[in-house]
C-alpha positions in Angstrom: -7.9 -1.5 14.9 -5.7 -1.0 12.0 -3.1 1.2 13.8 -3.2 -1.2 16.8 -2.6 -4.2 14.7 0.1 -2.2 12.8 1.9 -1.1 16.1 1.7 -4.7 17.5 3.2 -6.1 14.3 6.1 -3.7 14.3 6.7 -4.2 18.0 6.8 -8.0 17.6 9.1 -7.9 14.5 12.5 -8.8 15.8 15.3 -11.3 15.0 14.3 -14.8 15.9 10.5 -14.1 15.8 8.5 -16.3 13.5 5.8 -15.2 11.0 3.3 -16.9 13.3 4.6 -14.9 16.4 4.2 -11.6 14.6 0.8 -12.5 13.2 -0.6 -13.5 16.5 0.2 -10.0 18.0 -1.3 -8.3 15.0 -4.6 -10.4 15.4 -4.9 -8.8 18.9 -5.4 -5.4 17.1 -7.5 -6.8 14.2 -9.9 -8.5 16.8 -10.6 -4.9 18.1 -12.6 -4.3 14.8 -15.3 -6.6 15.7 -17.6 -8.8 13.8 -18.3 -8.4 10.1 -14.9 -6.9 9.4 -12.8 -8.4 6.6 -9.1 -8.6 6.9 -6.9 -10.1 4.2 -4.9 -12.3 6.5 -1.5 -11.1 5.5 0.4 -9.1 8.3 3.2 -8.3 6.0 5.5 -9.6 3.3 9.3 -9.2 2.6 10.6 -6.8 0.0 13.2 -7.8 -2.6 13.9 -10.1 -5.5 12.3 -13.6 -5.4 12.4 -16.6 -7.6 9.9 -17.6 -8.8 8.2 -14.1 -8.8 5.0 -13.7 -7.1 2.3 -10.9 -6.6 4.4 -9.8 -3.6 8.1 -8.6 -4.0 9.3 -11.1 -1.3 9.5 -14.7 -0.4 8.2 -14.4 3.2 4.8 -13.6 4.2 3.7 -13.1 7.8 0.6 -15.0 8.6 -0.8 -17.2 11.2 1.0 -20.5 11.2 4.0 -19.2 9.2 7.3 -20.9 10.3 9.7 -18.5 8.7 12.2 -16.8 11.1 12.9 -13.0 10.9 16.7 -12.0 10.5 18.4 -8.7 10.8 18.5 -7.0 7.4 15.2 -8.2 6.2 12.6 -5.5 5.0 8.9 -6.0 4.9 5.8 -4.1 3.8 3.3 -4.3 6.6 -0.2 -3.4 5.3 -3.3 -3.4 7.7 -6.4 -3.2 5.7 -9.9 -3.6 7.1 -13.1 -3.5 5.2 -16.8 -3.9 5.6 -18.0 -4.7 2.1 -20.2 -2.1 0.5 -19.7 0.2 3.3 -16.2 1.4 4.3 -12.6 0.4 4.9 -9.5 1.6 6.6 -5.9 1.0 5.7 -2.5 1.9 7.1 1.0 0.5 6.4 4.7 1.0 6.9 7.9 -0.4 5.5 10.0 -1.9 8.4 13.5 -2.9 8.6 14.5 -5.9 11.0 17.5 -4.6 12.9 19.9 -6.5 15.3 17.7 -5.4 18.2 14.2 -5.3 17.1 12.6 -3.4 14.1 12.7 0.1 12.6 9.8 1.7 10.6 11.4 3.3 7.5 8.5 5.5 6.6 7.9 8.7 8.3 4.3 9.6 7.9 2.4 10.0 11.2 0.4 6.9 12.2 -3.2 8.2 12.0 -6.2 7.7 10.1 -6.9 10.2 7.3 -10.5 10.5 5.9 -10.9 10.2 2.2 -14.4 10.9 0.8 -15.1 9.9 -2.7 
């Protein structure tokens, strides 16, 4: 579900798309996780300087209902994190550039889940 949501979000990130457009595509992946899974609700946030400062680096967050429009040159961190409290969690993320024709993942790590056992 994490990887599908991540792929869906990146595929939807293009000039003219709204935060809501992107989040709706991401939800299609999140929904695959089923009942009882907690998702933080943010499909990405812009990177860069903001005024006033916030816990995220950027001024635009990608969430359901968001009206911000994506433009070429914007850069986002796209974190997909799913958790079952007290049991387990899964997370994957990318840094993504909005290009003239769509989007480009700036990270090069393979999109797959790595098991970490504590």
